[in-house]
Structure formats: structure tokens, C-alpha cells
All heavy atoms as a GROMACS GRO file, in nm:
protein
  612
    1ALA      N    1   5.742   6.661   9.475
    1ALA     CA    2   5.635   6.735   9.411
    1ALA      C    3   5.574   6.829   9.513
    1ALA      O    4   5.551   6.792   9.627
    1ALA     CB    5   5.530   6.640   9.357
    2ARG      N    6   5.544   6.946   9.469
    2ARG     CA    7   5.487   7.046   9.559
    2ARG      C    8   5.342   7.013   9.593
    2ARG      O    9   5.268   6.964   9.510
    2ARG     CB   10   5.493   7.182   9.494
    2ARG     CG   11   5.631   7.233   9.484
    2ARG     CD   12   5.627   7.371   9.424
    2ARG     NE   13   5.764   7.411   9.395
    2ARG     CZ   14   5.806   7.534   9.406
    2ARG    NH1   15   5.724   7.628   9.442
    2ARG    NH2   16   5.931   7.563   9.378
    3GLY      N   17   5.308   7.044   9.716
    3GLY     CA   18   5.171   7.026   9.758
    3GLY      C   19   5.133   6.886   9.802
    3GLY      O   20   5.027   6.866   9.856
    4ARG      N   21   5.220   6.789   9.780
    4ARG     CA   22   5.189   6.653   9.824
    4ARG      C   23   5.252   6.628   9.960
    4ARG      O   24   5.361   6.674   9.988
    4ARG     CB   25   5.244   6.550   9.725
    4ARG     CG   26   5.163   6.540   9.599
    4ARG     CD   27   5.194   6.416   9.522
    4ARG     NE   28   5.337   6.402   9.501
    4ARG     CZ   29   5.395   6.296   9.448
    4ARG    NH1   30   5.322   6.196   9.409
    4ARG    NH2   31   5.526   6.290   9.432
    5THR      N   32   5.180   6.551  10.040
    5THR     CA   33   5.234   6.511  10.169
    5THR      C   34   5.328   6.394  10.144
    5THR      O   35   5.287   6.295  10.082
    5THR     CB   36   5.122   6.467  10.264
    5THR    OG1   37   5.028   6.574  10.275
    5THR    CG2   38   5.176   6.432  10.400
    6PRO      N   39   5.453   6.403  10.188
    6PRO     CA   40   5.546   6.293  10.162
    6PRO      C   41   5.506   6.169  10.240
    6PRO      O   42   5.454   6.177  10.351
    6PRO     CB   43   5.680   6.347  10.210
    6PRO     CG   44   5.646   6.457  10.305
    6PRO     CD   45   5.513   6.511  10.262
    7THR      N   46   5.528   6.054  10.179
    7THR     CA   47   5.504   5.927  10.245
    7THR      C   48   5.623   5.898  10.335
    7THR      O   49   5.737   5.911  10.292
    7THR     CB   50   5.491   5.814  10.141
    7THR    OG1   51   5.384   5.848  10.053
    7THR    CG2   52   5.461   5.681  10.206
    8PRO      N   53   5.598   5.860  10.460
    8PRO     CA   54   5.710   5.829  10.548
    8PRO      C   55   5.795   5.719  10.486
    8PRO      O   56   5.742   5.627  10.423
    8PRO     CB   57   5.643   5.779  10.676
    8PRO     CG   58   5.504   5.833  10.670
    8PRO     CD   59   5.470   5.847  10.525
    9PRO      N   60   5.927   5.724  10.502
    9PRO     CA   61   6.015   5.626  10.439
    9PRO      C   62   5.985   5.483  10.478
    9PRO      O   63   6.012   5.391  10.405
    9PRO     CB   64   6.155   5.666  10.487
    9PRO     CG   65   6.140   5.789  10.565
    9PRO     CD   66   5.997   5.822  10.578
   10SER      N   67   5.926   5.461  10.595
   10SER     CA   68   5.902   5.325  10.642
   10SER      C   69   5.785   5.256  10.574
   10SER      O   70   5.758   5.140  10.602
   10SER     CB   71   5.880   5.326  10.793
   10SER     OG   72   5.765   5.402  10.822
   11VAL      N   73   5.714   5.324  10.485
   11VAL     CA   74   5.596   5.262  10.426
   11VAL      C   75   5.597   5.265  10.274
   11VAL      O   76   5.494   5.273  10.210
   11VAL     CB   77   5.465   5.326  10.477
   11VAL    CG1   78   5.447   5.299  10.624
   11VAL    CG2   79   5.463   5.474  10.448
   12HIS      N   80   5.713   5.256  10.213
   12HIS     CA   81   5.720   5.261  10.068
   12HIS      C   82   5.680   5.131  10.000
   12HIS      O   83   5.637   5.132   9.887
   12HIS     CB   84   5.861   5.302  10.023
   12HIS     CG   85   5.884   5.449  10.038
   12HIS    ND1   86   5.818   5.542   9.961
   12HIS    CD2   87   5.962   5.518  10.122
   12HIS    CE1   88   5.857   5.663   9.997
   12HIS    NE2   89   5.943   5.652  10.095
   13SER      N   90   5.692   5.018  10.067
   13SER     CA   91   5.652   4.893  10.005
   13SER      C   92   5.531   4.837  10.079
   13SER      O   93   5.509   4.867  10.196
   13SER     CB   94   5.767   4.792  10.008
   13SER     OG   95   5.782   4.740  10.138
   14PRO      N   96   5.451   4.754  10.012
   14PRO     CA   97   5.335   4.694  10.078
   14PRO      C   98   5.373   4.614  10.202
   14PRO      O   99   5.300   4.610  10.299
   14PRO     CB  100   5.274   4.604   9.971
   14PRO     CG  101   5.324   4.657   9.843
   14PRO     CD  102   5.458   4.719   9.872
   15ARG      N  103   5.489   4.552  10.199
   15ARG     CA  104   5.534   4.472  10.313
   15ARG      C  105   5.553   4.562  10.435
   15ARG      O  106   5.520   4.527  10.547
   15ARG     CB  107   5.664   4.401  10.279
   15ARG     CG  108   5.713   4.312  10.390
   15ARG     CD  109   5.836   4.232  10.345
   15ARG     NE  110   5.907   4.188  10.460
   15ARG     CZ  111   6.018   4.244  10.506
   15ARG    NH1  112   6.073   4.344  10.443
   15ARG    NH2  113   6.077   4.199  10.615
   16ASP      N  114   5.608   4.683  10.413
   16ASP     CA  115   5.630   4.776  10.522
   16ASP      C  116   5.498   4.832  10.576
   16ASP      O  117   5.491   4.873  10.691
   16ASP     CB  118   5.719   4.891  10.478
   16ASP     CG  119   5.861   4.845  10.445
   16ASP    OD1  120   5.904   4.742  10.499
   16ASP    OD2  121   5.926   4.913  10.364
   17ALA      N  122   5.397   4.836  10.494
   17ALA     CA  123   5.268   4.890  10.534
   17ALA      C  124   5.184   4.787  10.610
   17ALA      O  125   5.086   4.824  10.674
   17ALA     CB  126   5.191   4.940  10.413
   18ALA      N  127   5.221   4.662  10.606
   18ALA     CA  128   5.141   4.556  10.667
   18ALA      C  129   5.114   4.578  10.815
   18ALA      O  130   4.999   4.563  10.858
   18ALA     CB  131   5.205   4.420  10.642
   19PRO      N  132   5.212   4.612  10.898
   19PRO     CA  133   5.181   4.632  11.041
   19PRO      C  134   5.078   4.741  11.064
   19PRO      O  135   4.992   4.729  11.152
   19PRO     CB  136   5.316   4.670  11.103
   19PRO     CG  137   5.419   4.618  11.009
   19PRO     CD  138   5.355   4.624  10.873
   20TRP      N  139   5.084   4.848  10.988
   20TRP     CA  140   4.986   4.955  11.000
   20TRP      C  141   4.847   4.903  10.966
   20TRP      O  142   4.749   4.933  11.035
   20TRP     CB  143   5.021   5.072  10.908
   20TRP     CG  144   5.153   5.134  10.937
   20TRP    CD1  145   5.269   5.115  10.867
   20TRP    CD2  146   5.188   5.222  11.044
   20TRP    NE1  147   5.371   5.188  10.922
   20TRP    CE2  148   5.324   5.254  11.032
   20TRP    CE3  149   5.115   5.278  11.149
   20TRP    CZ2  150   5.389   5.339  11.120
   20TRP    CZ3  151   5.179   5.362  11.236
   20TRP    CH2  152   5.315   5.392  11.222
   21ARG      N  153   4.840   4.826  10.858
   21ARG     CA  154   4.712   4.772  10.812
   21ARG      C  155   4.654   4.674  10.914
   21ARG      O  156   4.535   4.677  10.941
   21ARG     CB  157   4.733   4.704  10.676
   21ARG     CG  158   4.608   4.677  10.600
   21ARG     CD  159   4.630   4.632  10.456
   21ARG     NE  160   4.748   4.551  10.432
   21ARG     CZ  161   4.858   4.597  10.371
   21ARG    NH1  162   4.865   4.720  10.328
   21ARG    NH2  163   4.962   4.518  10.351
   22VAL      N  164   4.740   4.590  10.972
   22VAL     CA  165   4.694   4.492  11.071
   22VAL      C  166   4.628   4.562  11.189
   22VAL      O  167   4.526   4.517  11.241
   22VAL     CB  168   4.811   4.403  11.119
   22VAL    CG1  169   4.774   4.323  11.242
   22VAL    CG2  170   4.856   4.310  11.008
   23LEU      N  171   4.687   4.673  11.231
   23LEU     CA  172   4.633   4.746  11.346
   23LEU      C  173   4.525   4.846  11.306
   23LEU      O  174   4.466   4.911  11.393
   23LEU     CB  175   4.746   4.818  11.420
   23LEU     CG  176   4.849   4.727  11.487
   23LEU    CD1  177   4.959   4.809  11.552
   23LEU    CD2  178   4.784   4.635  11.588
   24GLY      N  179   4.498   4.858  11.176
   24GLY     CA  180   4.394   4.948  11.130
   24GLY      C  181   4.431   5.094  11.142
   24GLY      O  182   4.345   5.178  11.166
   25LEU      N  183   4.559   5.124  11.127
   25LEU     CA  184   4.608   5.261  11.142
   25LEU      C  185   4.663   5.316  11.011
   25LEU      O  186   4.700   5.240  10.922
   25LEU     CB  187   4.721   5.265  11.246
   25LEU     CG  188   4.684   5.225  11.388
   25LEU    CD1  189   4.809   5.211  11.472
   25LEU    CD2  190   4.591   5.327  11.447
   26LEU      N  191   4.671   5.446  11.004
   26LEU     CA  192   4.736   5.512  10.892
   26LEU      C  193   4.885   5.519  10.922
   26LEU      O  194   4.924   5.542  11.037
   26LEU     CB  195   4.681   5.654  10.873
   26LEU     CG  196   4.536   5.663  10.829
   26LEU    CD1  197   4.491   5.808  10.829
   26LEU    CD2  198   4.518   5.603  10.692
   27PRO      N  199   4.969   5.501  10.821
   27PRO     CA  200   5.113   5.513  10.843
   27PRO      C  201   5.146   5.649  10.904
   27PRO      O  202   5.090   5.750  10.865
   27PRO     CB  203   5.172   5.499  10.702
   27PRO     CG  204   5.070   5.418  10.629
   27PRO     CD  205   4.937   5.464  10.684
   28GLY      N  206   5.235   5.645  11.001
   28GLY     CA  207   5.276   5.767  11.067
   28GLY      C  208   5.199   5.797  11.194
   28GLY      O  209   5.222   5.900  11.258
   29SER      N  210   5.106   5.708  11.233
   29SER     CA  211   5.032   5.729  11.358
   29SER      C  212   5.131   5.732  11.473
   29SER      O  213   5.234   5.663  11.470
   29SER     CB  214   4.931   5.617  11.380
   29SER     OG  215   4.834   5.617  11.278
   30ASP      N  216   5.098   5.808  11.576
   30ASP     CA  217   5.193   5.821  11.687
   30ASP      C  218   5.184   5.700  11.781
   30ASP      O  219   5.097   5.614  11.768
   30ASP     CB  220   5.173   5.952  11.761
   30ASP     CG  221   5.040   5.964  11.833
   30ASP    OD1  222   4.972   5.862  11.855
   30ASP    OD2  223   5.004   6.077  11.869
   31ALA      N  224   5.276   5.697  11.878
   31ALA     CA  225   5.288   5.583  11.969
   31ALA      C  226   5.161   5.560  12.050
   31ALA      O  227   5.124   5.446  12.078
   31ALA     CB  228   5.408   5.602  12.061
   32VAL      N  229   5.095   5.667  12.089
   32VAL     CA  230   4.972   5.653  12.168
   32VAL      C  231   4.863   5.585  12.085
   32VAL      O  232   4.793   5.495  12.134
   32VAL     CB  233   4.924   5.792  12.217
   32VAL    CG1  234   4.788   5.783  12.283
   32VAL    CG2  235   5.026   5.851  12.313
   33GLU      N  236   4.849   5.624  11.960
   33GLU     CA  237   4.750   5.562  11.871
   33GLU      C  238   4.783   5.416  11.845
   33GLU      O  239   4.693   5.331  11.842
   33GLU     CB  240   4.742   5.637  11.739
   33GLU     CG  241   4.686   5.777  11.750
   33GLU     CD  242   4.697   5.854  11.620
   33GLU    OE1  243   4.809   5.865  11.567
   33GLU    OE2  244   4.592   5.901  11.574
   34ILE      N  245   4.911   5.385  11.827
   34ILE     CA  246   4.954   5.246  11.804
   34ILE      C  247   4.918   5.160  11.924
   34ILE      O  248   4.859   5.053  11.911
   34ILE     CB  249   5.105   5.240  11.773
   34ILE    CG1  250   5.134   5.309  11.641
   34ILE    CG2  251   5.153   5.096  11.772
   34ILE    CD1  252   5.282   5.332  11.615
   35ARG      N  253   4.953   5.209  12.043
   35ARG     CA  254   4.926   5.134  12.165
   35ARG      C  255   4.776   5.116  12.186
   35ARG      O  256   4.729   5.006  12.221
   35ARG     CB  257   4.987   5.205  12.285
   35ARG     CG  258   4.975   5.126  12.412
   35ARG     CD  259   5.059   5.190  12.521
   35ARG     NE  260   4.983   5.187  12.642
   35ARG     CZ  261   4.956   5.292  12.718
   35ARG    NH1  262   5.003   5.409  12.687
   35ARG    NH2  263   4.885   5.279  12.826
   36ARG      N  264   4.699   5.219  12.162
   36ARG     CA  265   4.553   5.212  12.179
   36ARG      C  266   4.492   5.109  12.083
   36ARG      O  267   4.407   5.028  12.122
   36ARG     CB  268   4.493   5.350  12.155
   36ARG     CG  269   4.346   5.358  12.190
   36ARG     CD  270   4.291   5.499  12.174
   36ARG     NE  271   4.361   5.590  12.264
   36ARG     CZ  272   4.399   5.714  12.231
   36ARG    NH1  273   4.375   5.760  12.111
   36ARG    NH2  274   4.460   5.790  12.318
   37ALA      N  275   4.536   5.112  11.957
   37ALA     CA  276   4.483   5.017  11.858
   37ALA      C  277   4.521   4.874  11.895
   37ALA      O  278   4.438   4.783  11.886
   37ALA     CB  279   4.537   5.052  11.719
   38TYR      N  280   4.645   4.854  11.938
   38TYR     CA  281   4.690   4.721  11.977
   38TYR      C  282   4.606   4.667  12.093
   38TYR      O  283   4.556   4.555  12.088
   38TYR     CB  284   4.838   4.722  12.016
   38TYR     CG  285   4.880   4.594  12.085
   38TYR    CD1  286   4.891   4.476  12.013
   38TYR    CD2  287   4.902   4.591  12.222
   38TYR    CE1  288   4.927   4.358  12.075
   38TYR    CE2  289   4.938   4.474  12.284
   38TYR     CZ  290   4.950   4.357  12.212
   38TYR     OH  291   4.984   4.241  12.273
   39ARG      N  292   4.590   4.747  12.196
   39ARG     CA  293   4.515   4.700  12.313
   39ARG      C  294   4.369   4.672  12.280
   39ARG      O  295   4.312   4.575  12.330
   39ARG     CB  296   4.527   4.802  12.426
   39ARG     CG  297   4.664   4.802  12.486
   39ARG     CD  298   4.674   4.894  12.602
   39ARG     NE  299   4.803   4.877  12.668
   39ARG     CZ  300   4.832   4.925  12.786
   39ARG    NH1  301   4.741   4.992  12.854
   39ARG    NH2  302   4.951   4.906  12.837
   40ARG      N  303   4.310   4.756  12.197
   40ARG     CA  304   4.170   4.735  12.157
   40ARG      C  305   4.155   4.603  12.083
   40ARG      O  306   4.068   4.521  12.115
   40ARG     CB  307   4.123   4.851  12.069
   40ARG     CG  308   3.981   4.838  12.019
   40ARG     CD  309   3.940   4.954  11.930
   40ARG     NE  310   4.039   4.993  11.830
   40ARG     CZ  311   4.057   4.932  11.713
   40ARG    NH1  312   3.983   4.829  11.681
   40ARG    NH2  313   4.149   4.974  11.628
   41LEU      N  314   4.244   4.579  11.987
   41LEU     CA  315   4.237   4.454  11.909
   41LEU      C  316   4.272   4.333  11.994
   41LEU      O  317   4.210   4.228  11.981
   41LEU     CB  318   4.330   4.463  11.788
   41LEU     CG  319   4.284   4.557  11.678
   41LEU    CD1  320   4.396   4.577  11.576
   41LEU    CD2  321   4.160   4.503  11.612
   42ALA      N  322   4.373   4.347  12.079
   42ALA     CA  323   4.414   4.234  12.164
   42ALA      C  324   4.300   4.189  12.254
   42ALA      O  325   4.280   4.069  12.275
   42ALA     CB  326   4.537   4.273  12.246
   43ARG      N  327   4.224   4.284  12.306
   43ARG     CA  328   4.110   4.248  12.392
   43ARG      C  329   4.002   4.173  12.316
   43ARG      O  330   3.933   4.089  12.372
   43ARG     CB  331   4.049   4.374  12.454
   43ARG     CG  332   4.123   4.424  12.575
   43ARG     CD  333   4.041   4.528  12.652
   43ARG     NE  334   3.993   4.636  12.567
   43ARG     CZ  335   4.056   4.752  12.548
   43ARG    NH1  336   4.172   4.774  12.604
   43ARG    NH2  337   4.002   4.845  12.471
   44THR      N  338   3.988   4.202  12.188
   44THR     CA  339   3.880   4.136  12.113
   44THR      C  340   3.918   3.997  12.066
   44THR      O  341   3.830   3.914  12.045
   44THR     CB  342   3.836   4.220  11.992
   44THR    OG1  343   3.945   4.235  11.904
   44THR    CG2  344   3.782   4.355  12.034
   45VAL      N  345   4.047   3.969  12.047
   45VAL     CA  346   4.086   3.839  11.991
   45VAL      C  347   4.169   3.752  12.085
   45VAL      O  348   4.206   3.641  12.048
   45VAL     CB  349   4.162   3.854  11.857
   45VAL    CG1  350   4.078   3.927  11.754
   45VAL    CG2  351   4.296   3.920  11.875
   46HIS      N  352   4.197   3.798  12.206
   46HIS     CA  353   4.280   3.718  12.296
   46HIS      C  354   4.210   3.586  12.326
   46HIS      O  355   4.094   3.584  12.369
   46HIS     CB  356   4.310   3.792  12.425
   46HIS     CG  357   4.424   3.734  12.501
   46HIS    ND1  358   4.412   3.615  12.570
   46HIS    CD2  359   4.551   3.774  12.516
   46HIS    CE1  360   4.528   3.586  12.625
   46HIS    NE2  361   4.614   3.682  12.593
   47PRO      N  362   4.278   3.474  12.301
   47PRO     CA  363   4.215   3.342  12.319
   47PRO      C  364   4.162   3.317  12.460
   47PRO      O  365   4.059   3.252  12.477
   47PRO     CB  366   4.327   3.243  12.286
   47PRO     CG  367   4.425   3.320  12.207
   47PRO     CD  368   4.413   3.462  12.251
   48ASP      N  369   4.226   3.370  12.563
   48ASP     CA  370   4.182   3.348  12.700
   48ASP      C  371   4.049   3.416  12.731
   48ASP      O  372   3.982   3.380  12.827
   48ASP     CB  373   4.287   3.397  12.799
   48ASP     CG  374   4.414   3.312  12.796
   48ASP    OD1  375   4.411   3.203  12.736
   48ASP    OD2  376   4.516   3.357  12.853
   49LEU      N  377   4.012   3.514  12.649
   49LEU     CA  378   3.886   3.584  12.671
   49LEU      C  379   3.769   3.519  12.598
   49LEU      O  380   3.658   3.571  12.598
   49LEU     CB  381   3.900   3.731  12.629
   49LEU     CG  382   4.006   3.809  12.706
   49LEU    CD1  383   4.016   3.950  12.651
   49LEU    CD2  384   3.974   3.811  12.854
   50HIS      N  385   3.795   3.403  12.538
   50HIS     CA  386   3.691   3.327  12.466
   50HIS      C  387   3.692   3.182  12.515
   50HIS      O  388   3.728   3.090  12.441
   50HIS     CB  389   3.718   3.331  12.315
   50HIS     CG  390   3.714   3.469  12.258
   50HIS    ND1  391   3.597   3.528  12.217
   50HIS    CD2  392   3.812   3.561  12.238
   50HIS    CE1  393   3.623   3.649  12.173
   50HIS    NE2  394   3.752   3.672  12.185
   51PRO      N  395   3.652   3.159  12.641
   51PRO     CA  396   3.660   3.024  12.698
   51PRO      C  397   3.569   2.922  12.628
   51PRO      O  398   3.598   2.803  12.631
   51PRO     CB  399   3.618   3.043  12.844
   51PRO     CG  400   3.542   3.170  12.846
   51PRO     CD  401   3.596   3.255  12.734
   52GLY      N  402   3.464   2.967  12.564
   52GLY     CA  403   3.373   2.874  12.497
   52GLY      C  404   3.409   2.843  12.353
   52GLY      O  405   3.337   2.772  12.285
   53ALA      N  406   3.522   2.893  12.308
   53ALA     CA  407   3.562   2.873  12.168
   53ALA      C  408   3.603   2.728  12.144
   53ALA      O  409   3.660   2.662  12.232
   53ALA     CB  410   3.678   2.965  12.133
   54THR      N  411   3.573   2.679  12.025
   54THR     CA  412   3.615   2.544  11.988
   54THR      C  413   3.766   2.546  11.964
   54THR      O  414   3.827   2.653  11.956
   54THR     CB  415   3.545   2.498  11.858
   54THR    OG1  416   3.588   2.583  11.751
   54THR    CG2  417   3.394   2.503  11.871
   55ASP      N  418   3.825   2.429  11.948
   55ASP     CA  419   3.969   2.422  11.923
   55ASP      C  420   4.007   2.496  11.795
   55ASP      O  421   4.108   2.567  11.791
   55ASP     CB  422   4.016   2.276  11.914
   55ASP     CG  423   4.018   2.208  12.050
   55ASP    OD1  424   4.020   2.279  12.153
   55ASP    OD2  425   4.018   2.083  12.052
   56GLU      N  426   3.925   2.481  11.692
   56GLU     CA  427   3.953   2.550  11.565
   56GLU      C  428   3.943   2.701  11.581
   56GLU      O  429   4.028   2.775  11.532
   56GLU     CB  430   3.855   2.502  11.458
   56GLU     CG  431   3.884   2.559  11.322
   56GLU     CD  432   3.788   2.503  11.216
   56GLU    OE1  433   3.743   2.389  11.230
   56GLU    OE2  434   3.759   2.579  11.122
   57GLU      N  435   3.840   2.746  11.650
   57GLU     CA  436   3.824   2.890  11.674
   57GLU      C  437   3.939   2.944  11.758
   57GLU      O  438   3.990   3.053  11.734
   57GLU     CB  439   3.691   2.918  11.745
   57GLU     CG  440   3.569   2.894  11.658
   57GLU     CD  441   3.440   2.896  11.738
   57GLU    OE1  442   3.442   2.869  11.860
   57GLU    OE2  443   3.336   2.924  11.676
   58ARG      N  444   3.980   2.865  11.855
   58ARG     CA  445   4.091   2.905  11.943
   58ARG      C  446   4.221   2.920  11.864
   58ARG      O  447   4.296   3.014  11.884
   58ARG     CB  448   4.106   2.802  12.054
   58ARG     CG  449   4.184   2.851  12.170
   58ARG     CD  450   4.161   2.760  12.290
   58ARG     NE  451   4.243   2.802  12.399
   58ARG     CZ  452   4.217   2.905  12.478
   58ARG    NH1  453   4.109   2.975  12.457
   58ARG    NH2  454   4.297   2.939  12.574
   59ARG      N  455   4.246   2.827  11.773
   59ARG     CA  456   4.366   2.837  11.688
   59ARG      C  457   4.360   2.962  11.601
   59ARG      O  458   4.461   3.031  11.583
   59ARG     CB  459   4.382   2.712  11.603
   59ARG     CG  460   4.443   2.595  11.678
   59ARG     CD  461   4.484   2.483  11.585
   59ARG     NE  462   4.372   2.422  11.514
   59ARG     CZ  463   4.292   2.327  11.563
   59ARG    NH1  464   4.315   2.280  11.684
   59ARG    NH2  465   4.193   2.278  11.492
   60ALA      N  466   4.244   2.993  11.548
   60ALA     CA  467   4.228   3.113  11.466
   60ALA      C  468   4.250   3.239  11.550
   60ALA      O  469   4.316   3.334  11.506
   60ALA     CB  470   4.090   3.116  11.402
   61LEU      N  471   4.197   3.240  11.673
   61LEU     CA  472   4.217   3.354  11.762
   61LEU      C  473   4.366   3.369  11.798
   61LEU      O  474   4.418   3.480  11.801
   61LEU     CB  475   4.134   3.337  11.890
   61LEU     CG  476   3.984   3.354  11.876
   61LEU    CD1  477   3.912   3.305  12.002
   61LEU    CD2  478   3.950   3.499  11.848
   62GLU      N  479   4.432   3.257  11.824
   62GLU     CA  480   4.575   3.261  11.857
   62GLU      C  481   4.656   3.316  11.740
   62GLU      O  482   4.748   3.398  11.761
   62GLU     CB  483   4.625   3.122  11.895
   62GLU     CG  484   4.576   3.075  12.030
   62GLU     CD  485   4.607   2.928  12.058
   62GLU    OE1  486   4.663   2.860  11.970
   62GLU    OE2  487   4.573   2.884  12.168
   63ALA      N  488   4.623   3.274  11.619
   63ALA     CA  489   4.694   3.322  11.501
   63ALA      C  490   4.673   3.472  11.483
   63ALA      O  491   4.767   3.546  11.455
   63ALA     CB  492   4.648   3.246  11.376
   64ARG      N  493   4.550   3.517  11.498
   64ARG     CA  494   4.521   3.661  11.484
   64ARG      C  495   4.590   3.741  11.594
   64ARG      O  496   4.645   3.848  11.569
   64ARG     CB  497   4.369   3.682  11.487
   64ARG     CG  498   4.327   3.826  11.476
   64ARG     CD  499   4.346   3.879  11.335
   64ARG     NE  500   4.290   4.014  11.331
   64ARG     CZ  501   4.350   4.117  11.275
   64ARG    NH1  502   4.464   4.102  11.214
   64ARG    NH2  503   4.295   4.236  11.278
   65PHE      N  504   4.588   3.690  11.718
   65PHE     CA  505   4.653   3.758  11.829
   65PHE      C  506   4.804   3.770  11.803
   65PHE      O  507   4.863   3.874  11.826
   65PHE     CB  508   4.626   3.684  11.960
   65PHE     CG  509   4.684   3.753  12.080
   65PHE    CD1  510   4.625   3.868  12.129
   65PHE    CD2  511   4.797   3.703  12.142
   65PHE    CE1  512   4.679   3.933  12.240
   65PHE    CE2  513   4.851   3.766  12.252
   65PHE     CZ  514   4.791   3.881  12.302
   66HIS      N  515   4.862   3.663  11.751
   66HIS     CA  516   5.005   3.665  11.718
   66HIS      C  517   5.034   3.770  11.610
   66HIS      O  518   5.132   3.844  11.620
   66HIS     CB  519   5.051   3.526  11.673
   66HIS     CG  520   5.195   3.521  11.636
   66HIS    ND1  521   5.296   3.525  11.729
   66HIS    CD2  522   5.256   3.514  11.515
   66HIS    CE1  523   5.412   3.521  11.667
   66HIS    NE2  524   5.390   3.514  11.537
   67GLU      N  525   4.949   3.776  11.509
   67GLU     CA  526   4.966   3.873  11.400
   67GLU      C  527   4.959   4.017  11.454
   67GLU      O  528   5.042   4.102  11.419
   67GLU     CB  529   4.857   3.851  11.296
   67GLU     CG  530   4.863   3.947  11.179
   67GLU     CD  531   4.748   3.926  11.082
   67GLU    OE1  532   4.639   3.882  11.123
   67GLU    OE2  533   4.769   3.955  10.963
   68ILE      N  534   4.865   4.043  11.542
   68ILE     CA  535   4.848   4.176  11.601
   68ILE      C  536   4.969   4.211  11.687
   68ILE      O  537   5.022   4.322  11.681
   68ILE     CB  538   4.718   4.181  11.683
   68ILE    CG1  539   4.597   4.173  11.590
   68ILE    CG2  540   4.712   4.306  11.770
   68ILE    CD1  541   4.467   4.144  11.662
   69THR      N  542   5.015   4.114  11.766
   69THR     CA  543   5.130   4.137  11.854
   69THR      C  544   5.256   4.165  11.774
   69THR      O  545   5.333   4.256  11.807
   69THR     CB  546   5.151   4.016  11.947
   69THR    OG1  547   5.030   3.997  12.024
   69THR    CG2  548   5.268   4.037  12.041
   70GLU      N  549   5.278   4.091  11.666
   70GLU     CA  550   5.396   4.113  11.582
   70GLU      C  551   5.391   4.251  11.514
   70GLU      O  552   5.492   4.320  11.505
   70GLU     CB  553   5.410   4.003  11.477
   70GLU     CG  554   5.455   3.871  11.536
   70GLU     CD  555   5.589   3.883  11.608
   70GLU    OE1  556   5.684   3.938  11.550
   70GLU    OE2  557   5.598   3.836  11.722
   71ALA      N  558   5.274   4.291  11.471
   71ALA     CA  559   5.258   4.423  11.410
   71ALA      C  560   5.292   4.532  11.512
   71ALA      O  561   5.364   4.627  11.482
   71ALA     CB  562   5.117   4.442  11.357
   72TYR      N  563   5.242   4.518  11.632
   72TYR     CA  564   5.269   4.614  11.739
   72TYR      C  565   5.418   4.620  11.769
   72TYR      O  566   5.476   4.729  11.774
   72TYR     CB  567   5.191   4.575  11.865
   72TYR     CG  568   5.223   4.661  11.984
   72TYR    CD1  569   5.176   4.791  11.991
   72TYR    CD2  570   5.298   4.610  12.090
   72TYR    CE1  571   5.205   4.870  12.101
   72TYR    CE2  572   5.327   4.689  12.199
   72TYR     CZ  573   5.280   4.819  12.205
   72TYR     OH  574   5.310   4.898  12.314
   73ARG      N  575   5.481   4.505  11.784
   73ARG     CA  576   5.626   4.503  11.813
   73ARG      C  577   5.707   4.566  11.703
   73ARG      O  578   5.807   4.632  11.727
   73ARG     CB  579   5.671   4.359  11.838
   73ARG     CG  580   5.623   4.304  11.968
   73ARG     CD  581   5.670   4.162  11.988
   73ARG     NE  582   5.622   4.112  12.116
   73ARG     CZ  583   5.620   3.985  12.149
   73ARG    NH1  584   5.661   3.893  12.061
   73ARG    NH2  585   5.574   3.947  12.266
   74THR      N  586   5.665   4.545  11.578
   74THR     CA  587   5.735   4.604  11.464
   74THR      C  588   5.727   4.756  11.469
   74THR      O  589   5.827   4.825  11.442
   74THR     CB  590   5.674   4.553  11.332
   74THR    OG1  591   5.689   4.412  11.326
   74THR    CG2  592   5.742   4.617  11.212
   75LEU      N  593   5.611   4.808  11.502
   75LEU     CA  594   5.593   4.953  11.499
   75LEU      C  595   5.652   5.026  11.619
   75LEU      O  596   5.690   5.141  11.606
   75LEU     CB  597   5.444   4.986  11.488
   75LEU     CG  598   5.378   4.941  11.359
   75LEU    CD1  599   5.229   4.971  11.362
   75LEU    CD2  600   5.443   5.008  11.238
   76VAL      N  601   5.662   4.960  11.732
   76VAL     CA  602   5.716   5.029  11.850
   76VAL      C  603   5.865   5.003  11.869
   76VAL      O  604   5.926   5.062  11.956
   76VAL     CB  605   5.640   4.992  11.980
   76VAL    CG1  606   5.497   5.038  11.972
   76VAL    CG2  607   5.652   4.847  12.012
   77ALA      N  608   5.920   4.917  11.786
   77ALA     CA  609   6.063   4.885  11.801
   77ALA      C  610   6.151   5.000  11.759
   77ALA      O  611   6.121   5.086  11.687
   77ALA     CB  612   6.098   4.764  11.716
   0.00000   0.00000   0.00000
């Protein structure tokens, strides 16, 4: 269709859009933006940076950190 910006092929299904959403980015963001978003999020949820967290909080932080890391690896691969 004329006048519409095409959607990148890698984001046609919701599953493909998940890594972008996890990092809080728009599909098609460049490598610098991806890396910046990953590092910003990793600093906020890294379990080692929350020494006073309870075991439950630590598990939640670990799960979120893993989710962020997997999203980053998916997008930079």
C-alpha cells in the first residue's frame, strides 16, 4: 500500500515482537539503541545490585534479568 511504512519482516507475529517489547524498543531500532536499552535495563534488575533483596525478590530479579538477556541475544544475533 502506498504511503505506509512497511513492517520489518522480523516482526510480523507477536512472538517476533516480544524481544523488542521486553527491551522497550520499537521494531527496527539500530544496534546502538538495542545495546543501550539492554544495559540500562540490566543495571536496574541485575540481582547482584540488590544485596538486600529477599530470596523471592532475588528470584524475580533473576527471572527478569534472564528475560532481558534473552531478548538482547535474540536481537543482536
